[in-house]
N, C-alpha and C positions, 0 to 999 in steps of 0.2 A: 568582563563583558566588552566585546569589540564589534561594532557594526551589527548589533542585534544577535550576535552569536556568543554563547557561553563557552569560555575556554578554561581549561585546567592546565596550570603550568607547574613544573618542578622548580627546585631552588635555583637552577641555572637559567630559567626562563624558557626551557623547552616545553613544547606542548605535550600533554600526556593524554592517552586514551586508556581508560581502565578496562580490564578484561570483562568485568561485570557489565559495563556499558555496551560492549560488543555483543555479549550474550543477550542482553535485553533487546538490542536492535535485531538480532537474528530471530528472537521469539516474536517480536512485533511483526517482522517481515512474514513469518510463517502464518501468523494470525490474519494479517491483511490478505495474503494469498488465499487462505481458506474462505474468508468472507467473500472475496471477489469471485472465487470459483463457485461458491454456493449460489450467488445471484446470477452468474452467467448460466449455470444449469437451470435455474428457476426461469430465466428469460427464455431459454430453449424450450422448456416444457409448455410454456404458454402458447408458443407458435406451432407446436407439432401438429395440431389438428388442421391447420390451414396451409400447410406447406405443399409446394409442388414437388415433383420427383427430383428435380435438380437441387432444390433446397434441402431435401432429405439426404441426398448423396453427400452434401457438404455440411450437414448438420452437426456431425461429430466434431468439426473444427470450429464451430460457433463463428463462422465467417462474418455474420452480421454484427458481431460485438467487437468494438475496438478495445482489445484487452489492455494495450498500452495506455490509452486514455483513462480507462477505469482505474488501473493501478496508480497512474500519475495523480488522478483526482483523490484517490484514497490517501496517498502519501502527503499530498498538499493539505488536505483537511486534518489529517493526523498531526502534522507539524503545526498547523494553526491552533488546534486544540491544546497541544503541549505548550506552545508559546503563551496562550491565554491562561493556562493553569499556572505557569511560571510567574506571570505578571500578577496574578491574583494572590498567590501565596507569597 
């Protein structure tokens, strides 16, 4: 453990990243993107009844949703959850 990060090292002191950890990270990324997409679509469907023509033209892009902020928040809260789980167990 160093500066709040868990590191795995080999016998020579080199840092190691296991293939399974990378696979888990890819799976988590896919799941977070699916959840974010679901709620982005849900937000769009709530506004469809009251949109102007200009809003409808750009509706496919979800221009009113800051996707970066949504994903950043999701990653932040997921990291916080995992850190709290690690400290608890």
